[in-house]
PAFIDREN-505944 format. One line per field, with one value per residue (C-alpha): residue in three letters; x, y, z; residue number from 1. Coordinates in steps of 0.1 Angstrom, whole numbers, plus 5000, padded with zeros to 4 digits. Layout:
r [ala, ...] .
x [X, ...] .
y [Y, ...] .
z [Z, ...] .
k [NUM, ...] .
***
This chain:
r [met, pro, leu, glu, asn, ile, thr, tyr, lys, ser, phe, cys, trp, ser, leu, gly, thr, thr, ser, phe, arg, met, lys, ser, phe, asn, leu, leu, ile, glu, lys, gln, leu, glu, leu, leu, asn, glu, phe, trp, gln, asn, pro, asp, tyr, ser, ser, glu, gln, trp, ser, asn, asn, ser, arg, leu, gln, glu, glu, tyr, tyr, leu, phe, met, gln, lys, lys, lys, phe, val, lys, gly, asp, ala, pro, arg, lys, asp, lys, asp, ala, arg, glu, lys, thr, ser, gly, leu, val, asp, ile, gly, leu, leu, thr, pro, glu, arg, arg, leu, thr, glu, ala, gly, lys, ala, leu, leu, gln, ile, ser, leu, ser, gly, ser, phe, glu, pro, asp, asn, thr, leu, gln, leu, ala, lys, asp, ser, tyr, ile, tyr, phe, lys, gln, leu, leu, lys, thr, ser, asn, pro, val, glu, asn, gly, ser, ile, arg, pro, phe, ile, val, leu, val, tyr, leu, leu, ser, glu, leu, glu, tyr, leu, ser, lys, glu, glu, phe, thr, tyr, leu, leu, pro, leu, cys, thr, asn, lys, glu, asn, thr, ile, phe, ile, lys, asn, lys, ile, lys, ala, leu, arg, lys, asn, gly, glu, ser, val, asp, asp, ile, ile, ile, asp, thr, leu, met, lys, met, asn, asn, tyr, lys, gln, ala, leu, asn, thr, leu, leu, asn, asn, lys, pro, ser, glu, glu, leu, ile, cys, cys, ile, gly, phe, asn, arg, lys, ser, arg, asp, tyr, asp, lys, pro, tyr, tyr, ser, leu, tyr, leu, asn, leu, lys, lys, leu, phe, leu, asn, lys, asp, tyr, ser, lys, leu, ser, asp, val, leu, lys, ser, leu, asp, lys, val, lys, ile, gly, lys, leu, trp, arg, ala, thr, leu, leu, lys, thr, thr, asn, lys, lys, ala, ile, glu, lys, asn, pro, arg, asn, cys, leu, lys, asp, ser, met, phe, thr, asn, val, asp, asn, glu, arg, asp, phe, asn, ile, ala, phe, phe, arg, thr, met, his, leu, leu, lys, ala, lys, ala, thr, leu, lys, asp, tyr, tyr, asp, leu, asn, lys, arg, tyr, phe, lys, ile, thr, asp, val, val, ile, phe, glu, gly, asn, lys, ile, his, leu, asp, ile, val, pro, lys, his, phe, leu, asn, thr, ile, ile, asp, lys, leu, phe, asp, tyr, gly, phe, val, thr, ser, asp, lys, leu, phe, thr, asn, cys, lys, leu, glu, asp, ile, ala, pro, cys, leu, ser, val, asn, glu, asn, ala, ile, ile, lys, gly, ile, asn, lys, glu, leu, gly, gly, ser, ile, lys, asn, met, val, asp, ala, lys, gln, ala, val, ile, asp, glu, arg, leu, lys, arg, phe, asn, glu, leu, ile, asp, ser, lys, phe, asp, asp, ala, thr, leu, ile, asn, leu, leu, asp, lys, phe, glu, lys, arg, glu, asp, asp, asp, ile, gln, lys, leu, val, thr, asp, asn, ala, asp, ile, pro, thr, ile, phe, glu, tyr, val, leu, gly, val, ile, trp, tyr, lys, val, ser, glu, arg, lys, gly, asn, ile, leu, lys, tyr, met, asn, leu, ser, leu, glu, ala, asp, leu, leu, pro, lys, thr, his, ala, gly, gly, gly, glu, ala, asp, ile, val, tyr, glu, tyr, ala, ala, cys, lys, asp, tyr, pro, glu, his, ser, met, leu, leu, glu, ala, thr, leu, ser, asp, gly, thr, asn, gln, arg, arg, met, glu, met, glu, pro, val, ser, arg, his, leu, gly, glu, tyr, ile, leu, asn, asn, gly, ser, asn, asn, ser, tyr, cys, val, phe, thr, thr, thr, tyr, leu, asp, arg, asn, val, ile, ser, asp, phe, arg, asn, arg, lys, thr, tyr, gln, tyr, tyr, asn, gln, asp, tyr, ser, gln, ser, val, asp, gly, leu, lys, ile, leu, pro, leu, gln, thr, thr, glu, leu, lys, thr, ile, val, gln, asn, lys, leu, lys, tyr, lys, gln, leu, tyr, asn, ile, phe, glu, gln, ala, tyr, arg, ser, asn, glu, pro, ile, pro, thr, trp, tyr, lys, lys, asn, ile, ile, glu, met, ile] .
x [4058, 4075, 4089, 4126, 4141, 4153, 4176, 4179, 4213, 4222, 4221, 4237, 4258, 4254, 4276, 4269, 4236, 4202, 4202, 4230, 4213, 4218, 4219, 4251, 4270, 4305, 4297, 4281, 4310, 4334, 4311, 4309, 4347, 4348, 4322, 4339, 4373, 4358, 4338, 4369, 4388, 4364, 4381, 4348, 4349, 4385, 4394, 4360, 4353, 4326, 4317, 4289, 4286, 4251, 4255, 4284, 4267, 4237, 4260, 4273, 4238, 4230, 4263, 4253, 4219, 4235, 4256, 4224, 4238, 4207, 4170, 4142, 4147, 4155, 4137, 4169, 4197, 4225, 4213, 4210, 4246, 4259, 4241, 4251, 4288, 4289, 4292, 4324, 4338, 4330, 4351, 4380, 4376, 4368, 4378, 4351, 4356, 4347, 4381, 4395, 4418, 4449, 4428, 4400, 4425, 4440, 4405, 4396, 4428, 4420, 4385, 4397, 4423, 4397, 4423, 4409, 4429, 4443, 4478, 4479, 4484, 4448, 4437, 4413, 4405, 4425, 4394, 4382, 4416, 4414, 4379, 4392, 4418, 4394, 4368, 4395, 4402, 4366, 4351, 4318, 4314, 4295, 4288, 4321, 4342, 4343, 4340, 4353, 4323, 4343, 4367, 4338, 4322, 4355, 4359, 4324, 4329, 4362, 4349, 4315, 4325, 4294, 4264, 4229, 4211, 4190, 4222, 4238, 4208, 4197, 4227, 4259, 4251, 4245, 4282, 4290, 4320, 4343, 4322, 4290, 4307, 4319, 4284, 4267, 4292, 4283, 4246, 4248, 4265, 4237, 4211, 4225, 4228, 4197, 4174, 4175, 4157, 4171, 4144, 4156, 4192, 4180, 4160, 4188, 4213, 4189, 4182, 4219, 4218, 4211, 4186, 4164, 4166, 4157, 4128, 4113, 4116, 4099, 4070, 4066, 4066, 4042, 4006, 4000, 3995, 4003, 4032, 4046, 4044, 4061, 4087, 4096, 4096, 4125, 4119, 4150, 4132, 4105, 4085, 4054, 4060, 4052, 4018, 3999, 4014, 3993, 3960, 3977, 3988, 3952, 3937, 3963, 3956, 3919, 3927, 3952, 3949, 3911, 3908, 3883, 3891, 3865, 3891, 3913, 3897, 3905, 3941, 3943, 3928, 3955, 3982, 3970, 3986, 4018, 4046, 4057, 4022, 4029, 4056, 4031, 4005, 4031, 4039, 4004, 3983, 3982, 3962, 3952, 3919, 3892, 3864, 3884, 3893, 3857, 3845, 3869, 3895, 3910, 3919, 3937, 3962, 3997, 4016, 4035, 4049, 4014, 3998, 4002, 4002, 3978, 3988, 3996, 4033, 4038, 4017, 4038, 4070, 4056, 4045, 4079, 4099, 4077, 4077, 4114, 4121, 4100, 4115, 4150, 4142, 4127, 4159, 4182, 4163, 4165, 4203, 4207, 4209, 4234, 4257, 4256, 4265, 4295, 4308, 4303, 4325, 4356, 4349, 4360, 4325, 4302, 4264, 4253, 4216, 4209, 4246, 4273, 4309, 4345, 4359, 4386, 4419, 4409, 4394, 4426, 4446, 4423, 4417, 4453, 4455, 4420, 4429, 4454, 4432, 4402, 4419, 4420, 4382, 4375, 4399, 4400, 4427, 4448, 4454, 4418, 4425, 4458, 4464, 4487, 4500, 4480, 4504, 4504, 4468, 4479, 4512, 4494, 4480, 4514, 4505, 4518, 4516, 4524, 4494, 4471, 4484, 4480, 4445, 4435, 4450, 4430, 4398, 4401, 4421, 4448, 4486, 4493, 4529, 4530, 4508, 4508, 4491, 4469, 4457, 4447, 4430, 4410, 4401, 4389, 4369, 4353, 4343, 4328, 4308, 4297, 4283, 4264, 4251, 4239, 4221, 4204, 4197, 4198, 4178, 4166, 4132, 4148, 4171, 4143, 4123, 4153, 4156, 4119, 4125, 4155, 4133, 4106, 4132, 4117, 4148, 4137, 4126, 4159, 4179, 4157, 4164, 4201, 4217, 4212, 4250, 4253, 4236, 4213, 4239, 4264, 4237, 4228, 4264, 4265, 4233, 4246, 4278, 4258, 4237, 4268, 4285, 4255, 4253, 4290, 4283, 4301, 4335, 4363, 4369, 4338, 4349, 4379, 4360, 4333, 4358, 4334, 4341, 4324, 4316, 4328, 4294, 4301, 4274, 4283, 4292, 4296, 4324, 4325, 4354, 4336, 4361, 4361, 4334, 4332, 4329, 4357, 4350, 4379, 4373, 4398, 4398, 4374, 4357, 4329, 4351, 4387, 4404, 4390, 4377, 4343, 4337, 4302, 4293, 4261, 4240, 4206, 4207, 4184, 4177, 4199, 4217, 4226, 4241, 4260, 4273, 4279, 4289, 4324, 4333, 4322, 4343, 4373, 4372, 4371, 4398, 4421, 4416, 4425, 4456, 4468, 4462, 4468, 4435, 4420, 4392, 4379, 4346, 4320, 4283, 4266, 4236, 4208, 4172, 4164, 4184, 4184, 4182, 4212, 4233, 4226, 4236, 4268, 4279, 4272, 4293, 4322, 4326, 4346, 4361, 4398, 4409, 4444, 4467, 4480, 4509, 4492, 4518, 4491, 4455, 4425, 4407, 4370, 4354, 4329, 4302, 4269, 4240, 4217, 4185, 4174, 4142, 4165, 4186, 4155, 4149, 4184, 4178, 4144, 4155, 4187, 4209, 4246, 4275, 4287, 4253, 4254, 4289, 4277, 4246, 4267, 4293, 4267, 4250, 4283, 4290, 4255, 4248, 4212, 4203, 4205, 4167, 4160, 4194, 4187, 4153, 4165, 4199, 4193, 4157, 4147, 4178, 4177] .
y [4163, 4136, 4106, 4100, 4074, 4047, 4023, 3986, 3976, 3940, 3929, 3895, 3874, 3841, 3819, 3810, 3816, 3801, 3791, 3766, 3750, 3715, 3680, 3661, 3694, 3680, 3660, 3690, 3713, 3688, 3683, 3720, 3723, 3694, 3711, 3745, 3729, 3711, 3741, 3764, 3738, 3743, 3765, 3783, 3797, 3795, 3831, 3847, 3868, 3858, 3892, 3911, 3883, 3870, 3849, 3830, 3825, 3811, 3788, 3775, 3769, 3749, 3730, 3722, 3711, 3688, 3672, 3668, 3690, 3711, 3701, 3719, 3750, 3782, 3813, 3834, 3810, 3835, 3845, 3808, 3801, 3831, 3820, 3783, 3793, 3824, 3805, 3789, 3824, 3834, 3806, 3811, 3780, 3801, 3836, 3861, 3852, 3816, 3802, 3776, 3791, 3774, 3762, 3750, 3731, 3714, 3703, 3691, 3670, 3654, 3646, 3631, 3610, 3595, 3597, 3615, 3600, 3625, 3638, 3665, 3668, 3677, 3644, 3660, 3643, 3660, 3677, 3688, 3703, 3725, 3736, 3743, 3766, 3782, 3789, 3804, 3829, 3835, 3869, 3885, 3923, 3940, 3976, 3995, 3964, 3926, 3895, 3860, 3839, 3807, 3824, 3840, 3805, 3790, 3819, 3813, 3776, 3780, 3805, 3788, 3751, 3747, 3765, 3752, 3749, 3780, 3800, 3789, 3798, 3831, 3846, 3835, 3854, 3886, 3888, 3913, 3930, 3925, 3945, 3926, 3893, 3899, 3913, 3881, 3859, 3876, 3875, 3838, 3833, 3853, 3833, 3801, 3815, 3835, 3826, 3857, 3850, 3846, 3870, 3897, 3893, 3897, 3928, 3943, 3937, 3952, 3982, 3990, 3998, 4034, 4025, 4006, 4035, 4059, 4038, 4034, 4072, 4078, 4055, 4072, 4107, 4103, 4096, 4060, 4053, 4026, 4047, 4050, 4012, 4005, 4031, 4017, 3981, 3989, 3958, 3948, 3943, 3970, 3989, 3977, 3942, 3955, 3970, 3940, 3951, 3982, 3962, 3940, 3971, 3985, 3952, 3946, 3980, 3973, 3939, 3949, 3986, 3988, 3953, 3943, 3905, 3899, 3915, 3885, 3870, 3901, 3899, 3864, 3875, 3902, 3876, 3855, 3882, 3886, 3864, 3854, 3851, 3817, 3832, 3859, 3832, 3812, 3844, 3855, 3823, 3793, 3774, 3777, 3758, 3779, 3768, 3776, 3810, 3818, 3806, 3825, 3845, 3861, 3827, 3818, 3846, 3840, 3865, 3887, 3922, 3934, 3919, 3949, 3978, 4006, 4036, 4042, 4048, 4014, 3997, 4012, 4000, 3965, 3964, 3976, 3952, 3923, 3931, 3933, 3904, 3881, 3894, 3888, 3853, 3843, 3855, 3838, 3806, 3806, 3810, 3782, 3754, 3773, 3781, 3746, 3731, 3753, 3749, 3711, 3707, 3715, 3684, 3705, 3713, 3686, 3690, 3666, 3667, 3701, 3710, 3723, 3718, 3714, 3679, 3669, 3675, 3708, 3719, 3716, 3731, 3761, 3767, 3774, 3802, 3816, 3849, 3857, 3842, 3862, 3894, 3881, 3876, 3912, 3917, 3902, 3878, 3883, 3846, 3835, 3821, 3803, 3769, 3782, 3766, 3769, 3793, 3816, 3824, 3836, 3829, 3817, 3788, 3770, 3736, 3730, 3692, 3694, 3717, 3693, 3663, 3682, 3692, 3656, 3642, 3667, 3660, 3622, 3617, 3598, 3599, 3604, 3612, 3617, 3623, 3586, 3579, 3609, 3595, 3562, 3581, 3600, 3567, 3553, 3585, 3584, 3548, 3556, 3584, 3561, 3536, 3565, 3575, 3540, 3538, 3572, 3571, 3535, 3511, 3479, 3494, 3523, 3500, 3478, 3509, 3522, 3489, 3491, 3526, 3514, 3487, 3513, 3540, 3565, 3586, 3618, 3599, 3581, 3613, 3628, 3598, 3597, 3627, 3648, 3652, 3617, 3601, 3571, 3544, 3558, 3558, 3522, 3511, 3531, 3515, 3481, 3489, 3498, 3466, 3444, 3461, 3453, 3417, 3413, 3424, 3457, 3441, 3457, 3492, 3496, 3531, 3516, 3487, 3508, 3525, 3555, 3592, 3604, 3639, 3650, 3639, 3604, 3605, 3596, 3620, 3614, 3625, 3630, 3606, 3576, 3547, 3516, 3517, 3481, 3472, 3449, 3434, 3417, 3388, 3373, 3335, 3321, 3288, 3297, 3305, 3309, 3343, 3358, 3390, 3395, 3419, 3434, 3446, 3466, 3478, 3492, 3483, 3455, 3433, 3438, 3467, 3444, 3418, 3443, 3464, 3439, 3404, 3412, 3439, 3418, 3388, 3410, 3428, 3395, 3379, 3408, 3411, 3374, 3377, 3409, 3397, 3359, 3353, 3322, 3322, 3355, 3357, 3382, 3389, 3407, 3427, 3443, 3452, 3428, 3397, 3389, 3351, 3352, 3371, 3343, 3318, 3336, 3339, 3302, 3292, 3313, 3284, 3265, 3297, 3303, 3339, 3349, 3378, 3397, 3374, 3341, 3336, 3335, 3323, 3318, 3284, 3293, 3324, 3323, 3349, 3348, 3368, 3384, 3403, 3430, 3410, 3385, 3412, 3425, 3391, 3390, 3423, 3414, 3380, 3395, 3369, 3372, 3368, 3335, 3321, 3336, 3324, 3288, 3294, 3310, 3282, 3255, 3275, 3278, 3241, 3231, 3212, 3224, 3232, 3269, 3275, 3265, 3272, 3306, 3296, 3264, 3277, 3313, 3322, 3291, 3290, 3326] .
z [6733, 6712, 6730, 6733, 6710, 6734, 6716, 6723, 6738, 6743, 6780, 6774, 6750, 6732, 6712, 6676, 6658, 6663, 6626, 6633, 6663, 6650, 6663, 6661, 6666, 6664, 6633, 6615, 6623, 6608, 6578, 6573, 6572, 6547, 6525, 6525, 6518, 6488, 6476, 6475, 6455, 6426, 6401, 6394, 6430, 6442, 6435, 6444, 6474, 6499, 6513, 6495, 6470, 6472, 6440, 6455, 6488, 6470, 6451, 6484, 6497, 6466, 6471, 6508, 6494, 6469, 6496, 6517, 6545, 6544, 6540, 6523, 6502, 6519, 6504, 6509, 6501, 6504, 6539, 6550, 6537, 6558, 6589, 6586, 6586, 6608, 6640, 6627, 6620, 6655, 6670, 6645, 6624, 6593, 6583, 6576, 6539, 6549, 6542, 6566, 6591, 6605, 6634, 6610, 6589, 6620, 6631, 6596, 6595, 6628, 6615, 6583, 6601, 6625, 6653, 6683, 6711, 6736, 6730, 6757, 6794, 6800, 6786, 6761, 6728, 6699, 6685, 6719, 6726, 6695, 6706, 6741, 6727, 6703, 6729, 6752, 6724, 6712, 6721, 6717, 6711, 6739, 6747, 6752, 6747, 6743, 6764, 6762, 6773, 6780, 6803, 6822, 6825, 6838, 6863, 6877, 6879, 6896, 6921, 6927, 6920, 6899, 6883, 6884, 6852, 6861, 6869, 6837, 6817, 6831, 6849, 6832, 6799, 6819, 6826, 6800, 6816, 6846, 6870, 6860, 6863, 6899, 6906, 6893, 6911, 6944, 6937, 6930, 6964, 6980, 6961, 6975, 7010, 7016, 6988, 6967, 6934, 6900, 6888, 6912, 6899, 6863, 6871, 6892, 6863, 6837, 6858, 6860, 6823, 6812, 6785, 6810, 6835, 6807, 6796, 6831, 6836, 6803, 6813, 6847, 6832, 6803, 6797, 6788, 6751, 6726, 6713, 6749, 6755, 6722, 6730, 6765, 6751, 6727, 6706, 6687, 6654, 6654, 6679, 6662, 6676, 6710, 6701, 6718, 6751, 6752, 6755, 6781, 6800, 6801, 6812, 6838, 6852, 6855, 6871, 6897, 6902, 6900, 6917, 6890, 6889, 6862, 6838, 6842, 6811, 6792, 6803, 6790, 6757, 6755, 6762, 6732, 6711, 6730, 6717, 6752, 6766, 6780, 6803, 6814, 6822, 6843, 6862, 6869, 6872, 6896, 6871, 6834, 6839, 6823, 6845, 6877, 6863, 6854, 6888, 6910, 6891, 6922, 6937, 6905, 6907, 6920, 6941, 6917, 6914, 6908, 6939, 6963, 6939, 6950, 6928, 6892, 6897, 6915, 6888, 6860, 6878, 6882, 6845, 6833, 6854, 6846, 6809, 6806, 6830, 6809, 6777, 6790, 6803, 6770, 6752, 6777, 6776, 6738, 6741, 6766, 6740, 6718, 6747, 6760, 6726, 6721, 6757, 6755, 6724, 6746, 6767, 6796, 6809, 6823, 6822, 6848, 6858, 6872, 6877, 6854, 6865, 6851, 6844, 6869, 6851, 6834, 6867, 6887, 6859, 6855, 6892, 6897, 6871, 6870, 6887, 6859, 6831, 6842, 6831, 6795, 6796, 6785, 6756, 6721, 6711, 6680, 6677, 6671, 6636, 6645, 6658, 6685, 6716, 6748, 6765, 6734, 6742, 6777, 6794, 6825, 6805, 6806, 6821, 6856, 6861, 6898, 6904, 6886, 6906, 6939, 6930, 6920, 6952, 6972, 6955, 6953, 6985, 6967, 6966, 6929, 6922, 6884, 6853, 6845, 6878, 6873, 6840, 6856, 6884, 6858, 6841, 6874, 6881, 6847, 6851, 6884, 6868, 6840, 6865, 6881, 6847, 6840, 6873, 6868, 6830, 6817, 6839, 6823, 6814, 6796, 6777, 6765, 6756, 6735, 6717, 6708, 6694, 6674, 6659, 6650, 6641, 6664, 6660, 6677, 6708, 6709, 6708, 6735, 6757, 6751, 6734, 6702, 6697, 6681, 6652, 6656, 6646, 6671, 6698, 6689, 6695, 6727, 6741, 6731, 6750, 6781, 6778, 6774, 6803, 6825, 6811, 6820, 6856, 6850, 6848, 6828, 6814, 6792, 6782, 6765, 6751, 6735, 6712, 6708, 6712, 6744, 6756, 6791, 6804, 6790, 6764, 6728, 6700, 6663, 6641, 6603, 6598, 6612, 6613, 6635, 6661, 6671, 6708, 6718, 6752, 6769, 6793, 6817, 6821, 6848, 6855, 6830, 6799, 6788, 6783, 6751, 6734, 6720, 6691, 6692, 6658, 6653, 6624, 6617, 6580, 6568, 6538, 6508, 6525, 6554, 6532, 6511, 6540, 6568, 6556, 6544, 6570, 6600, 6589, 6581, 6615, 6633, 6611, 6614, 6652, 6657, 6634, 6651, 6687, 6684, 6702, 6687, 6713, 6702, 6684, 6672, 6681, 6652, 6665, 6645, 6647, 6618, 6608, 6571, 6565, 6541, 6566, 6591, 6564, 6555, 6591, 6598, 6568, 6582, 6606, 6580, 6564, 6562, 6567, 6555, 6560, 6530, 6521, 6531, 6559, 6586, 6586, 6609, 6606, 6610, 6622, 6651, 6643, 6662, 6649, 6675, 6668, 6692, 6700, 6717, 6732, 6749, 6763, 6777, 6795, 6807, 6821, 6835, 6818, 6826, 6802, 6818, 6808, 6773, 6766, 6770, 6748, 6721, 6722, 6719, 6691, 6672, 6675, 6666, 6633, 6631, 6595, 6587, 6582, 6618, 6634, 6648, 6662, 6679, 6691, 6700, 6704, 6723, 6744, 6756] .
k [1, 2, 3, 4, 5, 6, 7, 8, 9, 10, 11, 12, 13, 14, 15, 16, 17, 18, 19, 20, 21, 22, 23, 24, 25, 26, 27, 28, 29, 30, 31, 32, 33, 34, 35, 36, 37, 38, 39, 40, 41, 42, 43, 44, 45, 46, 47, 48, 49, 50, 51, 52, 53, 54, 55, 56, 57, 58, 59, 60, 61, 62, 63, 64, 65, 66, 67, 68, 69, 70, 71, 72, 73, 74, 75, 76, 77, 78, 79, 80, 81, 82, 83, 84, 85, 86, 87, 88, 89, 90, 91, 92, 93, 94, 95, 96, 97, 98, 99, 100, 101, 102, 103, 104, 105, 106, 107, 108, 109, 110, 111, 112, 113, 114, 115, 116, 117, 118, 119, 120, 121, 122, 123, 124, 125, 126, 127, 128, 129, 130, 131, 132, 133, 134, 135, 136, 137, 138, 139, 140, 141, 142, 143, 144, 145, 146, 147, 148, 149, 150, 151, 152, 153, 154, 155, 156, 157, 158, 159, 160, 161, 162, 163, 164, 165, 166, 167, 168, 169, 170, 171, 172, 173, 174, 175, 176, 177, 178, 179, 180, 181, 182, 183, 184, 185, 186, 187, 188, 189, 190, 191, 192, 193, 194, 195, 196, 197, 198, 199, 200, 201, 202, 203, 204, 205, 206, 207, 208, 209, 210, 211, 212, 213, 214, 215, 216, 217, 218, 219, 220, 221, 222, 223, 224, 225, 226, 227, 228, 229, 230, 231, 232, 233, 234, 235, 236, 237, 238, 239, 240, 241, 242, 243, 244, 245, 246, 247, 248, 249, 250, 251, 252, 253, 254, 255, 256, 257, 258, 259, 260, 261, 262, 263, 264, 265, 266, 267, 268, 269, 270, 271, 272, 273, 274, 275, 276, 277, 278, 279, 280, 281, 282, 283, 284, 285, 286, 287, 288, 289, 290, 291, 292, 293, 294, 295, 296, 297, 298, 299, 300, 301, 302, 303, 304, 305, 306, 307, 308, 309, 310, 311, 312, 313, 314, 315, 316, 317, 318, 319, 320, 321, 322, 323, 324, 325, 326, 327, 328, 329, 330, 331, 332, 333, 334, 335, 336, 337, 338, 339, 340, 341, 342, 343, 344, 345, 346, 347, 348, 349, 350, 351, 352, 353, 354, 355, 356, 357, 358, 359, 360, 361, 362, 363, 364, 365, 366, 367, 368, 369, 370, 371, 372, 373, 374, 375, 376, 377, 378, 379, 380, 381, 382, 383, 384, 385, 386, 387, 388, 389, 390, 391, 392, 393, 394, 395, 396, 397, 398, 399, 400, 401, 402, 403, 404, 405, 406, 407, 408, 409, 410, 411, 412, 413, 414, 415, 416, 417, 418, 419, 420, 421, 422, 423, 424, 425, 426, 427, 428, 429, 430, 431, 432, 433, 434, 435, 436, 437, 438, 439, 440, 441, 442, 443, 444, 445, 446, 447, 448, 449, 450, 451, 452, 453, 454, 455, 456, 457, 458, 459, 460, 461, 462, 463, 464, 465, 466, 467, 468, 469, 470, 471, 472, 473, 474, 475, 476, 477, 478, 479, 480, 481, 482, 483, 484, 485, 486, 487, 488, 489, 490, 491, 492, 493, 494, 495, 496, 497, 498, 499, 500, 501, 502, 503, 504, 505, 506, 507, 508, 509, 510, 511, 512, 513, 514, 515, 516, 517, 518, 519, 520, 521, 522, 523, 524, 525, 526, 527, 528, 529, 530, 531, 532, 533, 534, 535, 536, 537, 538, 539, 540, 541, 542, 543, 544, 545, 546, 547, 548, 549, 550, 551, 552, 553, 554, 555, 556, 557, 558, 559, 560, 561, 562, 563, 564, 565, 566, 567, 568, 569, 570, 571, 572, 573, 574, 575, 576, 577, 578, 579, 580, 581, 582, 583, 584, 585, 586, 587, 588, 589, 590, 591, 592, 593, 594, 595, 596, 597, 598, 599, 600, 601, 602, 603, 604, 605, 606, 607, 608, 609, 610, 611, 612, 613, 614, 615, 616, 617, 618, 619, 620, 621, 622, 623, 624, 625, 626, 627, 628, 629, 630, 631, 632, 633, 634, 635, 636, 637, 638, 639, 640, 641, 642, 643, 644, 645, 646, 647, 648, 649, 650, 651, 652, 653, 654, 655, 656] .
***
């Protein structure tokens, strides 16, 4: 009798596409909008249609290639162009025809202006506020309807306070309708209370679906064959991809049902041909040591669904459940990074260690309206492409400042009376979290290690240690800010001084617009130094590039700062991984340099610019030098008359 045709049905959702799983996510979204905006202005393409136009799509790929947005040479350029842009269609920044929407144009304008400062009650950066609104509107098609993943996430975070990384990865995307979401919420509560496993919740969720019930029934009522195993695997791409599972099925049956433990080696050989064989090994084995497995295979087996099977029916159930559990976990794990990247761009969700939670102001806003907002989580929005007001997405999203203030007071134990006070409380809370982040992530050994890696340009390692949502120059400035904050004994508001865009988790992000990114550290007067500001300029360029790119801008930044702020005590520390000798010479000669404003009505007599190489910065960190010591060293170095060829060695290297 021919086997039934069991179709694959999605059991979860994900945001975006794996082909746009890129580092520096914010930056690349902004760059993609810039590129498309420029591309459509070309008269050769401006009136063309994107859909079903492989030639045009290939032209856009070549345009991205020319602009160095993509690397290599995709074999199917039209497909790559579609995939690189489809995620921005999903979140409403582009139309299906890849034209910028109203929301996309608004985001591009913010990016080009370089002005990201919050202008909303929720204290979200301007770009993050647009992402926040877009994610609230974004929906994914699911069987018999649609779901807005961000609203579902907010619902679970409001109801449960937080999600663990495991819950976020494996359970959140299973919320494909209202019933399932409430089911998952209750299961997470049970998980935390009585230790029910994530694996059990995944299986229970899958087995509620008709196609999984049908597949298990088909397995139990038919004679085992390669065709049967491929049928009940319902691989998304092709049944043939599941052919290796038949060999695995037969060898597992000999191992567990026949208790022939010598067959463990055959099971492992079968797993070599299974795409997710590594997950199977982790499920079945205590160790992967070949000698241990050969010596005593039985002792190397973990307890699993197969452990106590004693008949073919139970074995088939164990095989089916394990097969689909591991397939599901592989898929869900693959989606984790994408979902995280999209949720993070709102700056509403904080990924902190093993916990995911809402930032303080958005949390107390959303907590008060979540019951009403939840109902919008399972319908599509007709405002996806517009840059609408928050309350136009759903009337309940009208901001109630009193509710936010009440929530913040309850959480922080304060007596805030208005949003001005609330803003300061948020600043204080962020600074507290930043100090905790430094303690947990940036001890002195890590900072020295990072400086080593900047010198060697081990960029991948740097991004693994800090974040992959910022480029290396931005991370360099961020790390310098952390170091200088520690050197300054953690005085002052470093989050303000750094002048960098930070994510909700207080790690840096890079924007396409760039702009000023100098660290301006403000020091109050004390017995060791007068009131002053210190500009910390950073670059990773060297040699000719360093002379061309840095000599004029550094002097200009300091000169303009002094003229605008009237702070004659202010000076600049120029930090780099390699100091060019002529850069040292130029900065020393600025001591007698006169810097004028545009109409010559004001001037600065002499610019104090101290060059500092990262080799010396590592010494500062290693020797735990404090700013009150460094200020005196820098002052003496500035006043020194040592000849330029020996000035840096005598006054900086030997004094630090």
